[in-house]
Steps between C-alpha positions, in 0.01 A plus 500: 500500500406320820605665825717292727369435849854509643830642385835325521646765730182506708539126552864556598391757760250251645767230513746735669239567769468126563861382470797627701814623331864515602768752419817419311696514826257262672530256210881519515490415872260210444707359215817521710324327790352236268148564628324544164501401137504784247276428201540689173168493313614701198496365149810297420602756236523762775736271691717445191513874436541630858606211724346420836563513873767239581345171606144597404273231364323580175126439483348667193182687593301302245590171672491615863181322605596178322860488625374571854227235514625153602200342325605610151747334269688833483571525874853606601617353829667822615150647543376390843199672658650541848828664393566873472512649150589849381368552148631766267451625148631812331325770703269308742169494312499141382661380821224655713237321291696175511558516875129553556423198282743276691345616827155414363631155411607440861864604502550625854788749480516687170612860454627702208794732449427874507616652174587159356820413317538864398532602867743214559726618217474867595612414854815338364383144559695220338360368174547148372518449123245261353572357160274334253723198545366465858157415352601252232429132555 
């Protein structure tokens, strides 16, 4: 079997060294002040099963680069390179990688949530239900 030259968690550690993070309390304050957009990058099935942070935009990790690039047919107009974004996933691994990627693309103010959605829930944060119906045409 071929040896990998990098591990998933090693890549997460590198991303965490390059991308700032915020605490749950800092995210709460920013959301209340309206100074950021929370972006849930988890798989849609995770949202259906667990819910999300109220008001968060959903950008599946597999589509992040395409939904964030104005030159693609998949671009979503809520993704604007000079706005502030706080990305989160379940426990902050995928969000660290995703935040690094957005920064590499030219997004100026991207951070990720320490501990992810799990930390949000454990702190007693509100959770918004997401139904499959929300994704039907």
